[in-house]
N, C-alpha and C positions, 0 to 999 in steps of 0.2 A: 824786157823780161820775156823768153819764151814760154808759152803754154803749148801742150801737146800738138794742137791743131794749127799752131803758126809754124812750130818746127816742121811738122810734116809737109808744110806748104814750101818749106825752104829746102827741102831734101830731094835729090833726083834719084829715083827709085831704079832697078832693074827694070827692062823693058815692060815685062809683064806683071811687075811689082814683086815684093816679096812674098806675098801670098797672092796666088793665081785666083781671080775672081771665079773661073771656072771651076776650081777645085771645092767649091762651097757646096755643100748639100741644101738642096731649096725645098721648102714646105710651104705650099700655097693654103690659105684658109678662106673660107666664104662666110658671109654673114647677110648677103643680099643688100647691103646697104653701098650708095655710090657716093663717092668722093666729088662734090662738087667743083668746077673749076672756078677760081677766083682771081680777082684782081692781083698781078704780080707784086704789088706793094706789100699785100698781105699774106704772101707766101711765108716769109720769115717769121712774121708776128704768129702766123698760124701754127708753125712748127714749135717754136719756143713756147706758147702756151700749151699744146699738148704734153711737151716734156715737163713742165712745171706742174700741170694739173695732175699728170699721171703719178708723179712723186707723191703728190698731195693725197690723192684716193689709194694709194697704196700704204698709207699710214704715217708718212713722215711729218714732222713737226713744220707747221706752216711758216713760221718765222725762218726757220732754217732752210726750207724748200725755196723761199724768195730772198735770200740772204743777198744774192748778187745783184737783185733788182733793186734792193734798199741801199747797198752800197753805191750803185750807180746813181740812184736818186740823191744820195747825199754829196757826190761830185758835182751835181749840177744845182745844189742847194734846193731840192725839192723833196727833202725826205719827209717833211710832215704831210705833203700831198701822197706820197707813195704809202706812208703808213695808213692814211685814210682808205686809199684804195683797197688795202690788204684787210682791213677789217670787214670790208663787204663781200670777200671771197670765202665762200661757205662750202660749196660742193659743185655740182655739175650743172646748176639751173643757168639760164640764159645770161642773167644779170651778173652771176660770178663770172662767167665766161667772158663777159664784156669788159668787166673790171680787171680780170687778169691780162687781156689784150692789151690793155692801157698800161698797166704795171709792167709788163715785159718789155715796155718801150723804153725803161731805163737800164735794160740789160747791157746796151751797147755802150751807154756812158761809161760802164765799169769795165767791159772787156776791151773795147777799142779807144775810149777817151772821150771827155766832153764834146770835143769838137764836131763829133760825129751824131751826137744826140739831137733829135728833133722833137718839138713840144708835143707831148701826149694828146693833147686836145684833137690833133689831126687824125687820131686812131680811133675811126668809127667802124667796127667790124659789121659786116652785112649778116643778113640772116643766113646766108650760105657759109660763110666763114665760122660762125657759132655752131652751125650744124656739123660742120665737118670736124671741128675741135671735139664736140661731143661723141661723134662717131669714132674717131681714132682714139680718145682717152678710154672709152668704154672697150674698144677693140684691144688696146694694150693692156688693160686690167683683165680681160679674159684670156687673153695669150698667156700671161704670167700666171693665171689660175689653171690654164690647161699644162703647165710645165709641170704642175701636180709636186711642186718642190718649194719648200717655204724659202722666202727671201732670206738671205744671210745680210747683205747690204743694200741700201737703197739711198743713192746719191752719195758718193763717198770721195774723199781726196786720197792722196799718196805720200802723207807725210812719212819722212823717213827714206824716201826714195829719189827725192829731188837732187838736183845737183847743179852745176853752174850752166849746164844747157837747158835742161828743163826744169822750171821753178814752179809751175801750176799745171793742173789738169784735174778733171773730175770724170769719176765713172758714174754709169747709169745704175745697174743691177747686177748682184751677183747671187745665184742660187747655189745649191749644194755644190754643184759640179761644172757650171757654166757661168762665164762671164758674157753678159748681154750689153751691148750698145744699141740705144733706139735711135734710129734716123727717120725722120719724116720727109720723104722724097718721092716724086713721082717717077724717079729713075731707079736702076737697079744699083747695088752695090759698084763702088770704085775702088782702085787699089788704093787710095787715099783712106778709104773706109776701113779696108782691111789691114792697113798698117796702123792705123790709129787704134782699134781694138788690141792689136799685137803689142804695142807699146803699152798699152794700159795694163796688160797682163804681166809684161816684164816689170813694170814699175810697181806693180802689187806685190810681186814676190819678194821685192826689197823693201815694201813699206811696212808700217806697223799692223797692216792686214795679211802678213805673210803666211799665217798659219792658215787663215780662209783660202788665200789663192794656192797654197800647195796642194788642195783638194780638187781642183778645178781638173777638168777632163776635156772641155770644149770651149771653143770661142764663137760667139754668136751675134748675129745683128738682126735685129726685127724692125721692119718698116710697116708701122700702121696705116700709112696711105695706101700701100699695096696690100696690106694683110699678108703678109710673106716673110718667113723667118730663112736665114741663111746661116749655116753652121760649119764649122771644121774642127775635127778632133786634134788634139794636140799633138797626137802621136803621128799625125800626117803631115806635121811641119819640120822639115830637116832642122838638126840641131845647128848646122851652119847659119841659118836663117835667124834664130835666137841669138845667136854670137854676133852677126853683123849688125842686127838691129841695135844690141845692146851697145857695141862698139860705135857704129857710125851715126846712128841716129840720136841715142841718148846720151852717147859720149863717155861712157863707163869706162873705168881702168878695166882691162881685161886679163885673164890669165892666160897662158900660151895655149892650153889645150882647149879645142873647140867644146868638147863634152863637158867641160867646167864653167860654162857660160853663166850659170847662176850664181859664180862666186865673184861676179863683177861688183864693183864698189865705186864711188866718188865720181871724179872728174878726170879724164885721161888729159896729159899735158897736151897731147896732139889736139883734142877738141878744143881746149881753152886758147891754144895759139890759132887754130882756124877762126874762131869767133872774134879773137882780139885782134887778128889782121884784118878782118872785114869789116869790124866796128871803127876801127883806127883810120882806115881810109876815109871814113866819113868827117874826121876832124881835120882841121887844118893848125897844127901847133904853132902859134905866133910867139911862143916864149913869154907871154904876159904873165907879169908879176906885179902885185899891189906894191911892193917894195921899190919899183922904179917911178912911182907916182908922187907927187907932193899933195899935200892936202888941198882938196878942190872938187870941182864937178868936171869930170872928163869925158869925151868921145871916144868910144871903143866900138870895137866889131863884134859880131857874134862869134866868131872864132876866137876872138880875145877872150871872152866871157866862158867858152866851153874849154879853152886851154887852162883857164884858172880852175874852172870846177871840176875838170877831168883829174888834176893833180891832187886834190884833197878828197875825191870819193871814188873814183872809177879804177877799178882793178879787173883782172880777168874773170873773177867770181861774178861780177855784177856787170860786166860791159855790155850785155843784150839789153839791159834796163835803159841805156842812153840813146838808142837808136832814133827812135820815134821823136823825142822832144827836141833833138837837135835840128831834125828836119822841120818841125812846126815852126820853131824861132827862124829859121832862115826864110821861110816862106812868108810869115805873118808879121815879122817885126822890121821897122823901117830904121830904128835907131837904138843903140845901147849906150846909157850913161854909167860910168863909174864914179860914184861917191865916197870920197875918203875924208875922215876927219878924226885926229887924235888917235889912230890906231883902229878904228872900227871903219868897215867897209860896207857898201851896199852897191848892187848893181840895179838898174832901173830899166825897162823897155818901153818904147814908145812905138806902138802899132801903126800900121799904113792908115789907119783912121783916126789916129791922135790919141788914143786911149793909152795911158800911163799906168805901168804896173810894176812891183817889185819882183824880182826874179828869185825862184827859190829852185833850183834844178831846172826841170822843165816848166814848173809851175809859174803861173802869174797871178800876182794879187794886186788888184785895183787900188790905186792910191789916187786922192783927189787934189791935195794942195801942191803948191809950187815946190819945186826941187829944192830952192833955197831953204825952205822950212826943214826938209829931211836933212840937209846938209848941217845947219846951225844946230839942230837937235840930235843929231847922231852920237856925238860923246855922251850926252844926258842920258840918250835912251838906252844905249849899250852899258852904261855904267849903272844905271837903275837896275836893269836884268841881272848883271852879275853880282851887284850888291844884294838883291833879293834871293837869288836862286844859286849861287856859287856853291854854299854849303850843301845844297840839296843835290846838285850834281856830283859834287865829290862824294855823297854817300851812294848815289847811284853806281858810280864807277868802282867805288870801294865794294860794294855788293857784287858787283861783276867780277871783279878781280878775284876776290874771294871764293865765289862759286867755280870760277875756271881751275882754280887750284886744287880742287878735290877730285881725286883720281881713286880708282880700284887699284889695291894693292894685289901681288902677284898671287896670293892665295884666293882672293875674292874674283880675279880674272879667271881663274882655272874653273872654280865653281860656277861661273856664268857659262863657261864654254863646256862644261859637263851637262849643262842644262841643254844647250844648243845640241850636243851629240844625242841625248836621249830623244828630243823632237825629231831629229832627222832619222833615226832608227824608226821611231814611230811611223813615220810616213814613208819609210822605205828607200830614203836618200842618203847620199855620202856626204857627211860635212867636210868644211875645208880643214886642212891641218892647222894646228893651233897657231902657227906662227903667221899663216895667211890671214886665219881670222882675226888676230889681233891688229894686223894692218887695215883690214876691210871694216870689221865690225865693233872693234874695242871703242872707237870714237863715239858710238851710240851710248856708251856707258859714261857719260860725262855730264856736265852742265854747260850749256851754251855761254850765257853771260851777255848776250847781246843787250845793248840799251837801246830804247827808242821810246821816246816821250816819258812817261812817267812808268815805264815797265821795263822789268829785267827778266830775261828769257831763262827759264830752266832748259825748255827745250821748244819744239815747235808748236805746242798746245798748253803747256804748264808755264805760269808765270808769276812773278811778284810784282805787285803795284805798290809803290810808295806814293803816299799822298804828300804833294808839294806844300801843303799849308799846315797840316798839323803832325806829319812825321808818320802817321798810321800805316801799317802794312797789311796788306790783303794777299794771302796766296790763293792761287785759284787755277784750274784749267778750264780752257774754252775750245770745245768742239766747233763753235762757230762765234761770231760776235754778239749774237742774241743768246747764246747758251753758254752760262758760266756756272761752273760748279766751285763755290767759295768755301774754304777750309779754315778752321779756327786759327791754324797757325802754319808755317812753313813745313814743320817736321811732318805735320799731319797729311800734308799734300804729299810729301816723298814717300811716306810711309804707305799711303794708300795706292799712289799711281807711278811711283818710280822707285819701288821697294828694294830693287838691286842697288840703289845707291844709298840707302839707309845708313847701312854699316860705314860707309865712307864719311857720310854727313855727320853722323855721332862722333866719329874718331875728331873730325874738326871742331865738334863741339867740346870734347875732351881737351883737347889742345888749348881752347880758349880758357876752359875752366881752371887749367892749371898755368894760366897767365903768359904761355908762350906767344899766343898770337892776339891776345886782350887788345892791345893798343891799336891793332890794325883792323880790327873787326868791330869795336864799339864806335858807334859814331855819333856825333852831336848835329841834331838839326832843330833849329829855334829853340835851344836851350833844354831839347829833350834828346836823351840818350836813348840809341834803340840799336838793335842787333836781331839779324834774323838767325842766329846762331844760339838757340836757346834750346834745352831740352824741356821743352813744354810738353804738356798731357797731349797724347795722341787721341785725336777722334777721326776716325774713318767716314764720319757721316757728313758729307758737304750740304751746304744750303744753295738751292738753284737760284741764280739771278739772271733774269732777261734783260734787265734796264741796260742801255748801251751809252748812258751820259758820260761815263767816265773815259770815253775814248775821246771825246771833245776836247777835254782838258789835256789828255795825253798828247794828241794831235798839236795841240798849241804849244806845249812844252817841247815837242819834238823839232818844231821849227825855231824855237828859242834857243834850242840847245847849240846850233851853230854860233851863236854869239860866244858861248862858254868854250867851244872847241876851237873856233877860227876868227873870232871877232866878227863874223860876218852876219848881217842882218838879213834874214830871208822874209820876214813879215813885219808889218807896222802896226801896233795896238797904242793908239795915243792914250788910252786909259792906262796906260803903264806908267806914264811920265808923271813925275812929281807934280802936285798941285792940279793935276787934271780933275775937272768937275766929276767924272764918271769913275775914277781910280778905284775909291773904296768901295762904291756899288758894285763895280764889276768883280772886284777882289772877293767880296762876300759871294756874289753869284758862282764863282768858280769854285769856291770852298764848298759850297752845296752840292755841286755836280761832280765834284771829282772823285769823291771816296766810293768804293765798291761796297754797296750795301750788303750787308751779311744775312740779312733775314728776308726771305722774298717768298711769296706763294706760288711762284711759276708765272704769275702775270705782271707786266708793268704797272707800277703803281701811278695812278694819276688822281690827283684831288679833283673833287666835283667843281671846283670853281676854274681849273685850267683844262679839264677834259673836254674836248671839242663835241658837242651834242650834234648827232646825226638824225635828221629827221626825213621821212618819207612823205610827210604832208605835202599835197599837190601832184604825187606820182599817180599815174594811169597805167595800167596794164590789162590785158585781155585774158579773163578767166577761162578754165575749161567749159564752162557753160555757154560760151560764146559771147558773152556780155562783158563790157568794159567796166572796170572798178576803179575809183580813186579814193586814196588815202585822205580823210578829212580829220582825223586825230592821231598823233603817235606820241605813245607814253612809254615806248621801249620795245625791244626785238620781239616781245611775247604780247603785246598788247597795243594794236593798233586798229583803228575804226574806219571801215571803208563804206563807200555808197556806189551801188551798181547804177548804171545808166537809167534803169526803169524806177530809181528812187529807193530800192531797198537798201537799208543801212544795217551793217553788222558790224558789232563791238568785239573786242577781245580776240582778234585775229594775230596771226603771227607774221611777221615780216617774210621769213623763207616761203611760207606758204603763198604769201602775195606774189613774191618773185616768180614762182613756179606756176603760177595761176591756179593754185589748187585751193582757192576759198570757195566754197560751196555756195549755190545761191537758193538758200532757203531760210525762211523767217525764223 
């Protein structure tokens, strides 16, 4: 998968770049603070910490700010440790900065992959690093205040603008008239920096934030290390540059007229073919097919494995996702075993160090038992999964196909186009002709229906969660994994957040009520009849849910889903097998964590018995009075007892004051 930065690294720009660095207007600020030189190892950590903490002090929700780090931690099975670090991050005190430096160590596991991760215990930032971060975060905050314009967006993605070429990317800050990208560097901007913010701007125009981006007049880069801002007016950038970047970098389908570059959409066939050709060169198609093998355990090659996996999953729309995993397997795997028994199949890798793992795409799941055990139990394992969940997957795919069948009629399409015309008129821009708009934008007025795990997508941020154990349905929108707005029912979600589709959705309900579609929309799951197509009472007030446990079950079901689709086993859970000692216990545990809770105060609910208690007892810090103080009792964040080195004891102090060194030495 390409994100914006990796795509830019792959692009050969004109000699001086799409935007000349010399064309930027430069403003230097001064605060009499000096950024100290630090160990090169901490340069990247320092920059990431500044980025994350700036978003935090500018008012962003803490779990959302550090979501990338938490997802990276989950990839290396250290989510619990990461959440504990997150609890300690309060503001800009030294201890919070120290914890931030450790937490951002998980960033690389998410963005580049677990193999690039190194233990965070190695991260011990010096006083110079902490001081530098504090200075640069304060500079960043002061700079945004100097702009004297309120923040419109703080840390945002570009949903609605992504295509087969660019599928990820995150902007920094948007004020009323300027898109800002913050870069911590000891160097001046490069042509890669200027192209990155230009791509962000074009993506923004096609994203869910298009109204905000239509107001922008300037692009800007701010470097808190140099305390310098660089800007360029959009009017100073030739329209051909916008056209060429949309076409050659992002890969959009382009209109013939350069002046119509804003009417770009989707992914051009040229861009798809270029990516496809490049990726296919990395694969050696051996013609491998499971049908050519008898039951047994067989030796095959890495190319055999990818020849099969490519056939069932690889398309021009997702081909960039498979480049790195293929290289990893080529370099780290010594053998590939293909296991087949009674129509069920699985692939096993044996690393150069002797570790055995089940392959699931580019992922590897470690296994401990002899291969003969998996061969003998493969039919029982696959059969148990199908017996238990076939009706469930039937229900998911039925919901998916029914959602995909819902379309706007001609009158509804024209009504939505009239809204677009009025919006363009408001901002003084010319809309696309109706026929072109239908080709480029009408696809937004539909339901995706993509199935992954326990989830069916309405679109990129709105979903339906079907509990695999009790058949309950939760309709929700998710700005992030840790922030979900859960509605009473599906129609309430659509009425509130996708209202343009409400008439079409109600039309589907009417068809069902007249028995035209009833047989294909009513589903049975564990003797429970269910349907998302109900004329329930609309309640536009959702409940906020921050708990993420639902994704554990969804991810597990996503892996098991390949058994339903292809009879392919991608992970092994012994507790699934009949007569397993842990089978019933695990089943109950999954039931408890799979449902999206509908009532939540905004805080993750933990019982007193399971919440890990944090204690400052034994910690020592130097106070502003010059004396060291040691915590001798800890009853919570607002009630600790400290003893100064001269023997003075103070009770009912606060943890944050202790971290900041602000506990006074008075009896």
